[in-house]
C-alpha positions in Angstrom: -133.3 -113.0 -33.4 -131.2 -116.1 -32.3 -129.2 -116.0 -29.1 -125.5 -116.6 -29.3 -124.7 -119.6 -27.0 -121.3 -118.2 -26.1 -122.7 -114.8 -25.1 -124.2 -113.7 -21.8 -128.0 -113.2 -22.0 -127.4 -109.8 -20.3 -125.1 -108.6 -23.1 -126.4 -105.7 -25.2 -124.8 -104.8 -28.4 -123.8 -101.2 -28.8 -123.8 -99.6 -32.2 -121.2 -96.9 -32.2 -121.9 -94.4 -34.9 -119.1 -93.0 -37.0 -118.8 -89.3 -36.4 -118.3 -87.5 -39.7 -114.8 -86.2 -39.9 -113.4 -88.6 -37.4 -110.6 -90.9 -38.5 -111.5 -94.5 -39.0 -109.8 -96.8 -36.5 -107.8 -99.0 -38.9 -106.4 -96.1 -40.9 -103.5 -95.2 -38.6 -102.2 -98.8 -38.2 -102.3 -99.4 -41.9 -100.5 -96.1 -42.5 -97.8 -96.8 -39.9 -97.2 -100.4 -41.2 -97.1 -99.0 -44.8 -94.6 -96.4 -43.6 -92.4 -99.0 -42.1 -92.7 -101.3 -45.2 -91.9 -98.3 -47.4 -88.8 -97.4 -45.4 -87.6 -101.0 -45.6 -88.4 -101.2 -49.3 -86.5 -98.0 -50.0 -83.5 -99.3 -48.1 -83.7 -102.7 -49.8 -83.9 -101.3 -53.3 -80.9 -99.1 -52.7 -78.9 -102.1 -51.4 -80.2 -104.2 -54.3 -79.0 -101.7 -56.9 -75.6 -101.5 -55.1 -75.4 -105.3 -55.2 -76.3 -105.4 -58.8 -73.6 -102.9 -59.8 -71.1 -104.8 -57.7 -72.1 -108.2 -59.2 -71.9 -106.7 -62.7 -68.4 -105.4 -62.1 -67.1 -108.5 -60.4 -68.7 -110.9 -62.9 -66.8 -109.2 -65.8 -63.5 -110.5 -64.2 -62.6 -113.7 -66.1 -61.1 -115.2 -62.9 -64.4 -115.0 -61.1 -65.9 -118.5 -60.9 -69.6 -117.7 -61.1 -70.7 -115.5 -64.0 -73.9 -113.4 -63.6 -76.1 -113.5 -66.7 -77.4 -110.4 -68.4 -80.9 -111.6 -67.7 -80.3 -111.6 -64.0 -78.7 -108.2 -64.1 -81.5 -106.6 -66.1 -84.3 -108.2 -64.1 -82.5 -107.2 -60.9 -82.3 -103.6 -62.0 -86.0 -103.5 -63.1 -87.2 -105.0 -59.8 -85.0 -102.7 -57.8 -86.3 -99.6 -59.6 -89.9 -100.7 -59.3 -89.4 -101.5 -55.6 -87.9 -98.0 -55.2 -90.8 -96.3 -56.9 -93.4 -98.3 -54.9 -91.5 -97.7 -51.6 -91.4 -94.0 -52.2 -95.1 -93.9 -53.1 -95.9 -95.9 -49.9 -93.9 -93.5 -47.8 -95.6 -90.5 -49.4 -99.1 -91.9 -49.2 -98.9 -93.2 -45.6 -97.2 -89.9 -44.5 -100.1 -88.1 -46.3 -102.7 -90.0 -44.3 -100.8 -89.5 -41.0 -100.3 -85.8 -41.7 -103.9 -85.5 -42.8 -102.8 -84.1 -46.2 -105.7 -84.8 -48.6 -103.7 -84.7 -51.8 -101.2 -87.2 -50.7 -103.7 -89.4 -48.9 -105.9 -89.9 -51.9 -103.2 -91.6 -53.9 -102.5 -94.1 -51.1 -105.2 -96.6 -52.1 -103.8 -96.9 -55.7 -100.3 -97.3 -54.3 -101.5 -100.2 -52.1 -103.0 -101.9 -55.2 -99.7 -101.4 -57.1 -97.8 -102.8 -54.2 -100.0 -105.9 -54.0 -99.6 -106.6 -57.7 -95.8 -106.1 -57.4 -95.6 -108.3 -54.3 -97.3 -111.2 -56.2 -95.2 -110.7 -59.3 -92.0 -110.6 -57.3 -93.0 -113.7 -55.3 -93.7 -115.6 -58.6 -90.5 -114.5 -60.2 -88.5 -115.4 -57.0 -90.0 -118.9 -57.0 -89.3 -119.5 -60.7 -85.8 -118.0 -60.3 -85.1 -120.3 -57.3 -86.4 -123.3 -59.2 -84.1 -122.6 -62.2 -81.1 -122.1 -59.9 -81.9 -125.4 -58.1 -81.8 -127.3 -61.4 -78.4 -126.0 -62.3 -75.6 -128.5 -61.8 -72.0 -128.2 -60.7 -70.2 -124.9 -60.1 -73.1 -122.9 -61.5 -75.5 -123.9 -58.7 -75.7 -121.6 -55.7 -77.1 -124.6 -53.6 -73.9 -126.7 -53.5 -73.3 -130.3 -54.6 -74.7 -132.2 -51.6 -78.3 -133.4 -52.6 -79.6 -133.2 -49.1 -78.2 -129.7 -48.6 -79.6 -128.6 -51.9 -83.1 -129.7 -50.9 -82.9 -127.9 -47.5 -81.7 -124.6 -49.1 -84.4 -124.9 -51.8 -87.2 -125.6 -49.4 -86.1 -122.8 -47.0 -85.9 -120.2 -49.8 -89.1 -121.4 -51.4 -90.9 -121.4 -48.1 -89.7 -118.0 -47.1 -90.6 -116.5 -50.5 -94.1 -118.0 -50.4 -94.9 -117.0 -46.8 -93.4 -113.5 -47.1 -95.1 -112.9 -50.5 -98.5 -114.0 -49.3 -98.3 -112.0 -46.1 -97.2 -108.9 -47.9 -99.8 -109.2 -50.7 -102.4 -110.0 -48.1 -101.7 -106.9 -46.1 -101.7 -104.7 -49.2 -105.0 -106.2 -50.5 -106.7 -105.9 -47.1 -105.5 -102.3 -46.8 -106.7 -101.5 -50.4 -110.1 -103.0 -49.6 -110.2 -101.2 -46.2 -109.5 -97.8 -47.9 -112.3 -98.6 -50.3 -115.0 -98.6 -47.5 -117.4 -95.7 -47.9 -116.6 -94.2 -44.5 -112.8 -94.3 -45.1 -113.3 -92.9 -48.6 -115.4 -90.1 -47.1 -112.8 -89.3 -44.5 -110.0 -89.2 -47.1 -112.1 -87.0 -49.3 -112.7 -84.6 -46.4 -109.0 -84.0 -45.8 
């Protein structure tokens, strides 16, 4: 056995056995973070649906300078509804783990996988949508007419979309894999 050069020679490793029926250490933080993300997702999807309805009503006014396409409205509704469903499922699953409700807790892992896939799809769609809007000219562009300002807005939106999408998908994937560990599966099955 090789000695770690950064470790004291007097250090002894301690193997702490997992007691059957005890909650794995990472389960509570994952559940709490998922509960918070679910609450924000629920709030965001409700605000998104309200904004889509408002945009639809306003854009039908011929005096309104910027029209909203039917494609944008339909995709906005679809993403808001999917976000609502996943947010509710995250809330229910994470609450099930925290409340030690076996039936609710067992669906939590599948919800995390669905949330990871949705985060990646939403990130990709956001990037493509931003690129399409960036290439629009004149009054149709939400980025303005100044080329320097357009690039700054584009880079900021693109950067935020990428970072947030990767962090969110990374958390969901890590949580999905963590809940797949045998000791965590065993604990959830015992609830």
